[in-house]
N, C-alpha and C positions, 0 to 999 in steps of 0.2 A: 460247548466243546468242539462241536461239528464246524460252526464259526471259526472256531480257533484254528482246528487242523487245515480249514480252506485257505485260511490266512497264510498257516505255514508253507501248505503248496504254493501259493503263488511268491511267497518270498523264495523259496528255493530255488523254483524255475526260472524267476526273473532275475534273480541276483541279489546283490547287498546293497544298493543305493538306496539310504534311508528316504531321501526326497521322493524317488519313482517310488518305493514302496509303499509310503504314505498314500499317493495319489493311486495307486493299483487298488489297495486295499480297498479305499473310500468307493472307487469307482464299482469294484464288483460286489461289495455285501452292503452298497446304501439302500436298497430296495429289500433286504433281508430282515428290516424292521431290529437292527442292532443298532447299540449306540456307540458312537467314537467320542473318547476321552482325549485330550491333550491336558497335561495338568505338570504341577510339579511334582517332586519325588512322592509316590503313594504306597500303600502295601497292597494295593490290587495286581493280578498279575501281569506282569509288563512286556509287551510288545516289541517296545523299543526306546532305549533310554538315550538321550543326547545330553551330558552334563547331569545338570538337575531337573532336565526335563523328562518328561516320559509319555508315551502314547500307547494306548491298549484300547480292547474294543469290551463291550459287554452284551451278554445275551439280548436284552432289554431295554430300550430307552426310556427315560423317564416321561410319563405324559403329562401334558399342561391342558386342562380344559377349562380352568375359570382364571381370567385374566382380569378380576376385579381388584387384585392389590396390586396390578401393576399400570404403572400409566401408558398409555397406549400414544404412539406417536401415528402421526399421518403416513399413511402409506408414500412410500418414496415417489413423489411427484412424476418421475419419468418412468415408472411401472405400473403398464396397466392393471386395475382393480382385478379384472377377471384371470389376471394370471398369478394371484397369491399362492407362493409355494406348488408349484405344478409337482409334477412325477419327478423332474430331474433335480427338483431343490432339495435343501437340508435345511430343516430349522435348528437351531442351538441357542445356548445360552453362554454368554461370556460374562465371567466373575472378574472384578479387576478392585484393585488398593491403589490407597495413597500412595505417591511414590516418596520412596526415602533418599537418602543422601548416597546408598550404595546403588541403586539402581541407576545414578546418573553415570556408572563405570561401563556402561554398555558399549561395545565397539561399533563404530558406526563404517567399518570397512566394508559391509555389505549394504544394499539400498532397503531402506526401511519401508515398511509396508504399511499404510495406513488402513486402520480396521474399517472405517467406512467405503473405502474404495471398493472394497471384494463383498460387501454384503447391502442387504438393508433392512434397517433397524425397525422394528414392528413395536417394542414397547420395553421399558427400564422400570428398575426399583432402585430408588436410591438407598443408598447405606453404605456399611462396611462388612462384604463387598459388595461393590456397585455392580448391579446386575444389569445385563442389557439381552433382548430377546431379539433375535436376527434371522433373516433367511438368506439363502445363497445358492448357487449352483454348486454343484458338487465339485468341481475343478475349484473354484472360488473357496470353497469351504477348506478343500487340501491347502488352498494357498495360505489362507491364514494361519492353517495347523504346523505347516513347514516354518513360515514367518516364526509363528510361537516357538517352536523348537530352537530355531535359532538366535532367539532373542532380537530380534528385529522386527515385533508386531507393536504398533503404536497406537495406542487409543486416543481417540479425539478429544476426549476431557482432560488428558494428562496424566491420567492414573495407568497402572502397570499391570497388565494381563496376569491372571494365575490360574485360568482354567477357562476350557472351551469344551463344552460337551454337548451333543447333538440330544435333542428332545423330541416328541411327537406331539403335534399341537392335535389335540381332538376336534371333531365337527364343530361344537358349540364355540370354541377358542376361534377357529377359523373365520366362523360367520360375523364374530364381533370385528374381527379384522375387515371383513369385506363391507361391513357397516361404515368401519372408519375411512375406508377407501375412498368414499365419494368425497372429492375435495369441496370444502364451503372455507370462504373466508372467515367464517368464524373460528370453525375448527384451526383454521391455520395460526392464526394470534393466539389462541389458546395455547395450543402446543408449544409456541413460540416463546409465550411467557412461562410454561411450565420449565421447560429445558433451563432457560435464562436462570430460572430460580434455584434448578434442583441439580443440574448438570455442574460437579465441580471444577472450578477454576483450574487450571495448569499450574502446578506449585514450582515448575522449574520453568526456565527459557526453554522454548524448542531447538533442538538440534539440528534440524533438517528443515529446509524450506520445503514448504507444501506445493504440491504438485510434482514435484521431481523425483517421485519415487514411483517404483512399477516393481510386480513381481518378476524374478529371472523366469524366461518361460521360452528359451531358444530351442528347447526340445531335439537339438543336435544329439547323438550318441544314444538315443532311445527306440532305434528303429523297430525293434521286436514290440514294443508297447504300440507305436503306431500302425504296424500290420494286424495284431491281437485288434484293436480299436477299430480299424477297418473293418475286419471279419465281423464283428459284433453288429458294427451298421449295417453290415448288407443283410444280416438276419433279422435286422428291428422292423417294426411294422411301420408303413408309410406314414409321414404325418405332411399335413397344409404346410406350405411355404412361408416361413417367418416372415411376420410383418412389423415387427416393433426390434426394437434395440434389444429389450430384454428376452424375446425370443429367441434371436439369433445369438445371444451370448449363450443361450442354453439348450440350443437346439443342435448345436455341432456335432456332439457325439450322443446316442441313444444308448444308455448304460441298460444293461442286462444283471441280475442277480445270477450267482451260479447254482443250479440245482443241488441242493445237499443230497439229495436220495443219491444222486449219483457221483458222490466224491468220494468212492472208494480208495484213490489214490491217496488220500489224504493220512489214512491210518496209517499206513506204510512208514510216514514221516514223522510220527511223532518221536520216538524215542531217541532218533537221531538228532533232531533239529532243535527241540522246544526248547530246550536250557540255552543254545547260542542264542536265538531270537530275543526269550525272555531278558537276557541280559545284554543284547547289542549294544554298542555305543560307538558313538564317534570316531574312535581310534582305529577299531577294526571294519567299518563300513565304507568305504570311498564313496565318495559325494557325486552322483549321477547328475546330469545336467535335467533342469525343470522339464517337466513334460510341456507340450503347448499343444492346447484343444481348441485353439482357435485359431480361424486364417486371419493373415494381414488385415484384409479387408474388414473381419468380424472384430478385431482390436480397434482398429480406427471409429467404424461405427460406433462402438459400444462407449469410447469415450466420453461423451457428452452425457448418457445415461449414469454412467459411473461416476463421475466426476460431483454430478448434481445431486447423485442419491445421498451423499455424506453431508449436504446441508442440513437437512432434516434433523439428524442426529446432534448438531450445536444448537438447533433451536432457531436458526436464523431464518428471517423473512424471505419469501420469494426471489426469484431471479431473474436478472437482465440477461436478454441474449440481444447477441448483434449479428445482423441477416446483411452481408455488403456481396451477396451474388458472387461471381467469379471471383477468388482472392486467394489462390493457390500459396503464395508466400505468405498469407496473412499478414501484409503491410499495412493496408488499409483497417482493417480488424483490430489492430495492437495501437494505430493511432486513437481510432474513436474510444478505444478503452481508455488509453490514457487521459484522455479528455473527461470522463466520465468519473475516472476515480479521483478525479481532482475536485469534482462536484459533489459526489455522495460518499457515504461513509461506507470504506469498503468493509467495516467489522459487521454492516447490516445487510449487504448486499455482495451477491457474487457474479461478477460479469464472466460470459462464455460465447463462443461464437456457436452461430445456428448455419451451418453449411447446407449446401444446396440439397444434397441428398437427406437430410435428417428433417426437411421441410413438411415432406409428407408422412415420414414412418418414425421420427420420433414423437412419445408421449409428451409433449411441452406443452400445448395447449392450456392446460387446466390450471397449471401451477406457476408459471412466470408472471412475474408484476408487470413488466414492460417489455416490449420488442422494440428493437430501434433498426430501421429498414433505410441502410445509407447505400443505396445503389442506383445509377440511373440507367441500367440494363433494362431494356422490358421484361415485365414481370408475367411469368407464365398464368395462363387462365388458372390452372392447378393450385399453383402456389398463391396467386389471390384469392380463390377461394377459400383456402386455408387460413390465410390470413383474417378476412372477413369473419371466419368462424370463430377465431380466436377472441375477437371484437365483441361475437356474440355472446360468448362467455364472460363477459366483464374485462375482456383482457384492454391494456392501455398500449397503442403505439406513439412513436415517435420517428417521424420520418425527416430525414435529413438529405435535402437536395436529392429524393428518389423521386423515381417514377410511379411509385404508387400512390392511389386516388382512390375516391370511390363516392357513391350518390351525386349530388349535384354539382361538387366541385371537380373542375377540368383543369389541366394545365396547358398554359399556351408559351410557346416559345418567342423571345424575343432577342435576338441576335447581338441588338447593340448594347445589350445589358452583359453578356456573356463574361465571365471574368474580370468583371470590372469592379472598381469599388463603389459601393453607394452607400449614402447617407439611408438610414431609415428609423422608423418611429415604431418604440414597440410599448404597448399599453400592459402595464402590472395589474394584477389581481385588485388594487386598491384604487384602481383609474389612474394612475400616475406615470408619465411618460419616461421613456429612456431614449434618447437619440445617441445612435453610434453609427460608425462606417465599417462594412463587413464587405467580402467577397461573395458577389451574386454567381447563380449558377446558370442564369441566363432565360428562365423561366420564371412566370407569375403564375399566380392562380386566377381563375375564373369562376364565378357561379352561373350555374345553369337556372333560369326561371322555370321551375315546376311546383306542382300541387303537392302537397302530402310528404315533402322531403324534411330530413332535420335539418333543423337550424344551423347556420355555420355562423361563428365569430371569428373575425380579423383581428387577429393579436399583434398584426404588424404590416405597416404599409410602406413603401418607398417613399421617400420625400422628395417626389418628382410631380410633375403636372399631372400626371394621370393617377397618383397615390395606389399605384399598384400593390394589391395584395401578396405578401409576402410570406405569410405564417398565418394559418388559420387552425380554428378549433373545432374537431366535428365531434358528437355524439354518435354512437351506433347501437341499436338494438336497446332491449330494456332493462338491462342488466349492469347497466353502466360501464358498457363498451365506451371508450373514447379514444382519438386520434390528434395528435398535433404535426402539423406538415410543415415544412418550411422549404424555402427555395433558395435559403442562402447557407453559405459554408459555416454554420455554427462551430462545426468540431474541427476546421483546419487550423492549425496552428501557422503562425509567419513564417517558421522555419520550412513547411511545406512549399512555400509557395517557389518556382523555380526562375521566373521572370517577374521583377516587380521595379519601380520608378522609388527614389528616395521619396517623395510625397506618399505613395502607398504604404511603403514601411511606417512612414510616422503615423497616419492617419489608422492602420492598424493596431500599431502597438498604442497609441494613446486610447483605442478604444477596446483592448484586451479586458483589463478589468471590468467595463461592461458588458463585454461577451459573457464574461463568467456569470455575470449577473443573469444576463438574459436566459442563459442554458439553465441555470438554476432555479429560476423563475417556472420555466417550463415544465421541468422534472418534477416539481414541487405541484403544479397543475395536474401532474399524472401521478399523484400520489407517492410520491418519493420523498424522502427526508434528505435535505441537503445543509442538515447541521453539521458543525465541524464535529470531526473525529474525537475520541477521547485524547485528552492530554497526554502524551507521553510520560513514561517512567521517569524519575529523577535519575541520575548515575552519578558516580563515586567521581572525585576529583582527582588528577593525577599531576603530581609536583614535577614539573619538566624545568629545565635550563640550557643555555644556548651554549655551554661546555661542564665537564667536571668540577673543574675549580671551582666555578660559580656556585653549582649544585652544592659542595660540601661547604663552602662558606655560606650559605644560606640554612644548610641543616643545623649548622653549629650557632648561629643565630637564633634560630627556632629552639634550640634547647633551653635558652636563657627565657623563653617567652610562655612556653605552653605550661600547663599545671601538672600535676603527677598523674592524671587520666588523658594526656594529651592534646587538652584541649586548649583554644583561644577562642573565647568568646566577646563577641560584639553587640550591640543594640540590635542589629540585623540580622544573624545569624550564629552559629558555633560550628567551628570548623574542629574536627577531630583526627588529628594528623595519627597513620597508621602505617606499617612497613609493607601492607600487604591487605586486598580486599579480601573479603569472603562474604558469599552470598547472603548469608543470613544478618550482616550487619544493616543497623536501620539507617534509612535515607530520608529524610524531610527537608521542607524547607528551610527549618529552623536549623537543623542538625544535619551536616554533610560530611562522610569520610574521605580525607585527602590521602592519597598513597603516596609514599615519600620514595620508595625503593622498586622501582622495575616493573613489569608488568603492563606496558602503556602498547598499546595498537587502536588504531582507528583507519579506517578506510576513507574517511573524509579529512584526516590533518596528518599532514606528514613533518613530523619533528625536524628529520634531516633536511628536508625542505627550507622549513622556516629558519635552522640553524645555520643554512649557509647564504640566506639572502638578508639575515639581521644583521647589519653592519654599524651597530651602535656602539659608544662608551659606556652606557649605562641602561637606556631605557628598554624595556621587553626583555631583560636578560632572564628573568625567572616566570616562569609560565604555570600558570593553574589552569589545568585544561577540562572540560568536561564534556561530554555528549549532548546531556540536555540537564539544563541547570534551570533555576527559576528566573534570574536575571544577574549578568555577569556584574553588574554596578554593587550587587550585596556581597561580592566574594571576597573584596578586597578590603572590605571595611574596617575589619581587625586586626589589619594587618599592614597598612601603608604609613603607620606612625613609627619612629625612629627604626626605619629600615638601615642595613649598612650602606654608607654613601656611595659605594660602586656599583649598585645595582637598584633598578625599579620594578616593579611587578606589573605583568598583564595575564587579566582573566580572558580566556578564549573557549568558546561554546561553539557546537555546531548545530544545537537548537535551544531557544529560551521559550519558557511557556509564559512567563511574565515579564516580557521585554518593556523598557520603559521610553518613553517619548516625554517630549514637550508638551507641558499642559496636563500630565498624568496620564495621558496615552498609553495603554498597555494591549500588547499582541502577542500572536504566537507566531514564533519566527521560524521559517522553513528553512531546509537543508538547503545549502547553495548560497547563503548570507555568511558575510564574514562578519562575526559579532565577537566584539572584544570592548574588555574597559582598561584603560593603562592609566598606571599612576604614574605621575610627574611631579615632583617638587620644584617650587620657584621662589627663591629670594623674593622677601617684599621690598627690599628695596633696589631690586634690578629694573630695568628698561620693562620688561614683562611684565615683573611682579606691581609695578605701576599702572599698568593697561592690561589687567588679566581677561577682560572680554574678550580680548585679540587671541585668545587661545582658540577658540571655536572656530576663528576662521584658517588658525593655522593649521589645524587637523582635518578643516575640508579638504583645503589646499593641498595636504600631503596626499591625501587619497588621490586626488585626482593627478599629482604629479608624478606620484609612485605608477602610475599608467602609461603617462605621457611622456613621461621620460626614458620610456624602455624604448630602444631604437626599433624604429619602423611602426612604434604606436602613438606618435606623436600627433597624427591626425586623427585618433580615434576623438568624437565629439563628446568628449565628457567634461563638466563644467562645475563652477561654484555657484551656489546661490546663498545669497544673504538673509539670515546671518548665520546658518549652520547647516545647510543642504547640499548633496551632492546630486546632479542634474546630468540627463541627457539632453544635450542642445538647451534649448528654454523651454523642452516639452513635456519633460518626465522627470519626477524624483527617482531615484536610486538607491539613496542612501541618507543618513543624518549623524550630527551627532548632538550630544548630550554632555556639557557638564557642570559638575559638581566641585566647590572649592570649601576648603576649610582652613581658615588661618592659626597656625599654631605658632606661637611666639612670633620667630620674625620669618616666617616661612608657610607659603600655601602649599597644602597638600591638595591635588587635583585628582579627581576623577572621571577621565574622558572615556564616556561611553560613545561606541562608533559602531554603526552597523550599516553596510552597502551591498548591493545583490551582485555577485560575481556570476553565479552559474544557474539562477532559478530564475527562468524567463517567464512563469506564469505566477501572479497574473498581470504583471505589468513588464517588468524590461528589469535586465539584467547586462553588467559590462559584456559578457561573452555573446550576447546579442549585436552589441554595437562591432563587435571583434567580426563577427558571422559576416553583418550586413558588409561592413568594409571591404572584407575580402572579394563578395560578391561583386560589388560595385568596382574596384580596382586590379580583380585577378590576382590578387596574393593571397598568400598561404601564412598568414599568420597565427599562431597557436592560440588556442583558448588556455586563459590565464587560472591560478588557482587561489584559493582562500588562504593558503599558508603562503604562499607566494606574496600574495599582497598584502598581508597582512604585516608580516616580516618588512616589506619595502616600504609601506605607508608609516610604519615605527621610524625606519632610518632615516626617510624624508623630514618627518617632524622633528627630528631631534637635531639635524641639520638647519631646519627653518628655526627653531627658538633659539639654537646658537647664532644666527645670524642677526635675528631680533635683539637680541640681548646685546650685541653687538654696535648695530646700527640704528636701531629702532623699527618703528613701523615704515621708514623708507628703505630700508632692506629689505621687505618682504613684499611691498604693496605691487611694486610692479609686474611680478610673476602672478599676485591675485587678481589683478586687474585684466592679465592677459586672459584669464580662464573665465572669469566671471560671465554672467549672463545680463547685467542689467546696463551697459555703457549705453549713455545716451537716451534712454526708457522714457517717455511719458508718461506719468502714473496721475490718478486722481487723489488727494488727500481726503481722509476720513470717511469719505462713502462715495459712490458712485456718481453722484452730481458735486461733489466736491471741488475744491480748485484745482485747476492744472499745475503740476509741478514737474521737474527734470531731476534725474539721480544724476548726482555729481560726483559722488564716491564715498569712501570712508574717513571718518575723523581721525585722529589720533588715539582715540578710545576704542575705535572699532566700533562707532554707533553710525548707520548710514546716513549719509546728507543728502537733501534735497533742496533744489531752488525753485522757492514760488516765486511767481512773477509778481515785482511789486514789493516783495518782502523779502527778498536776499537768500541767502543759506541757513537752515538749520537742521539739525543734528535730531534724528529718531532712535529713540531707544529700543534694542531689540526686546525686553520683556515684556513691553508694553503695548507693542504693535506687531502686526503680522503682515507678510507682504504676499498678496496674492497673484500668482503670475497671470490665472485665467483671466483676471481681470484688470489686471495692470493697477492695481489701485493698493493704498496703504489706508488701512482701518483699524480703530481702536479695539482690542480685544475686548471680548464679553466677559465679564467677571462673572 
């Protein structure tokens, strides 16, 4: 009762701001060993009601002394083990349940608070409800409670929080947690496995982006609270200067409970206020700004610890930290982070910046798998010592053109190498060699000859007369610490270079895939997994059209083709036509819903742009669009026969999980690729019907012409390669064509699969790379092109080329084809590298390659029986 009266006194004194009310109640009463409860409607005496959520206090908290039935988590890797549950922290249990459909109605007008951003998880117990024990500072506990009351608290595992109640951890439980706080590799992997197995997966898609949320903590308008807090701090006992992020976070305010024996004023308030407090609601309590108990500097310094703290909850392996010295705008950090994210599985590793102020203070040494050092600035003695300490604890370091080194390895400057493109030889773990061209830092490694020093392994040297060491592998200590140091710019994308020649651009782009291969090999040597991330989930298909009239015509035709369940079946898959998509609908590789009316939106594809640039009589009028599908080649299989005469179909996807190429090749297509399958019907008795192999040449030509016919873009060096590829100059492939044809009666039904890189620079090259390079070279400002724009233009150009071919035959299109093809006058070897010399002459009337062998005349080469190797300049028989 006395506790409740004290609470009433505070409420009466400080006003009816419910957010501030919660904060002040928790601050002033947390040392009185009472319990704080946030929950749904309860029969207990209620201190505060907000909708169906309530907050109240209890005299005695529940005691936890036995954690045998709980699965213990490693203490947060960024909290010191000797600071577990200090005097200004609160232990509590959060209960959550599986999300239901009604839970998706939560308003997101306020920022979502992620549970693990404001606490350190200690243990969990799976089941329904799912329970988590955690500890948090007094203010962070209040933040969680306020977010819970406002329906904006988000659990990391996708479940819905139903109750938060403070508990008392007895000494036996604390000792068990302290024992677990000593980090070992075995415990880390065990806990990761436990969480992977036992933490429920989110049943619904996340509605907000991670990392973009924070608690409202302006503190404005609560001046009296800050004054009161200041008075309390002045009366508190002196404490040592905080030396870690965790300590700073909790040492800002030293809280004191009210002496209940002196609270005689509370008795006078009972009759007048208890009813209004018990049934207080959001309608009659104005919201006050949240109180801020930490300075801006403390909030900044605490970001790393708070962000990394949440990783333990989801069971992820350790973190990757990047140290770039002084980088106030985070430009260099973001570039390196972007490259690393393309090499490692971001679902398994999380990347953060280690800023200068945190090197000696943040407790990161024991629980980070990799530290990337990427600064050419001198490293201070204290920082250098800290990095060596990290290595001595079994840490891994990757140096990217950094000044960091140790033991017998020294850095020597060679000014003639600085910012030049050099060929280097890299030795992989299987002893195979990779030769590539990269930008060098102007420094190389040298090894001092000393006794009793750790062995040094050279992983790479420049392919020059001095064979300068450029990448070295060094062990350190007896706990598995190791470093791989590089003096080449593995992290630098070509777009980062401000000045370069055309030759430099070509060399770097041709080595780009190998650059990623080397970087992944290095990361693997340092213990990271560079396996491909999980294949994205399939999405529904949307039926779109170039105009409303075509859409209605197609739907009328469709009504006559679907069965009673709205299904069209083929040998490849079944399409289920529905008016709208619902999350519970099944999507598999063999059964995909097709939405016929509305609901379409995509950040990667603009229907308006496609419609505006599609200028065809028939081709591409009806669109089947998917964000993610297995392969567009299968989507049209059951629809392409008996289509209305006035339209043909096209399937477009942002990503494919099983894209198809020649020879049965399969790949995971990235975002930024123009991926489509177009249906074309060709009469057997027509010019093209008698020369069907020519269709693949027309498609690759259409892609090139769709770019180079745009005013201003005519000199973009995009070309065609026989039989079905799109190339940058004669150097690199950036697209290809696959054609399947079926003869039904007197008509060829042709499915043309086409994919070309528009805006995905890595790991090879894309059309927008060529545009960017052209702008640099010619001081122009050509705009980057988009996938929707180029697919529409390619289909438009293809229809025009087909019409010309049907009228004039091969002679109508070959002059344009020869203008863009890369084989003119090329000498090649036939069949093997020692085979007879021949010259490429052109293409015959059927679309086959013609070569002239000395003494034997001209002969045609069938594209399905041979492949043309541009790197070796030879034509060889394909191995069956």
